N, C-alpha and C positions, 0 to 999 in steps of 0.2 A: 894616162892611158897611151898618149903618144910615145913616151919612152918605153914602156913595156912592149908595144907592138913593134917599134924600131928595132930594139935589142934583140927580140926573140922571133920575130917574123909572125907573130899571132895576128890574125885578121883584126882590124880596127872595128869596133861595132859602135863607136859614137860618130854621129853625123858631123859634129863640129871637128873632131879629129880628123875625119876622112878628107876634109877640105884643106887640111894643113900642106903647105908646099913640100915639105920633107917627105910626107906621106905619099904625095901624088908622084913625086919623083922616085920613089922606091918601086922598081918593077913587080916585085912580089906583092907588096901591100896593096899597090895600086890595082892590081888585077884580081886578088881574092877578097878584099875588104868589101867592096860592093856586094858580094854574094852573102854577107852576114845576115841580112834580113830573111834569107831563104831558110836558114836552119833554124830549128827548134829543139830545145833541149827535152828529152822525153821525161825527164824527172819533174817538170813543173807540176806541181798540184798533186803528186804521187807520194804519200807517206813512205812507201817502201822503197824509194829510190836510193837511199843510203845503203840499204842492206843488199839490193841488186848490185850495186857497184862494188862494195866491199866483199861480198860473199860469192858473187858469180863473175862479174866482168873482170875485175882485176885479176884473180886467180886464173881465169882463163887466159889472159893475155901472158900472164907470167909464165905459164906452163908452156905455151906455143913458142914464146921467145927463148925458152930453155931448152927447146928441142923436141918437146912432146909431140906426138902425132896430132896434127889439127883436127883431123875427123873424130878421133877418140875422145880428145880434149872437149871438142863442141858437143859431142853427145853427153859426156858428164855434166858439161855445164848445162844443158838443157834440162837434165833431170834436176840439178841443183836450182835452177831458175823455178821449175815447177814447185819445188818444196818451199823455196823462199817465198813465192807469190801466194802459196796457200796460206801464209801467216797474216796476209792483209786482206 
C-alpha cells in the first residue's frame, strides 16, 4: 500500500501506512491522506454500481475529455442514468 501511494500520489487509507516516516515526509500524501475516512464510495452495497460506472460515468468523462459540450453530455448522461437505474 505504501509503494502504491508513494509512486502515484494516491491517498493512503491504511492507518499503519499513514504513520510511515516516508509518507509523513511527503507533502501531498501527508496532507490528503488523513482525509480518506471522510470519503465514501457510492457503490458500496449497490448491485447496479458497475453498470452506472461502465454505462454512464466513464462514457460521460470520455465525451467531455474529448471536447464534447459538458452541459449536453451531462443531460444525455442524466437520461442514461435514469434508464440504467430503472433496471435495478
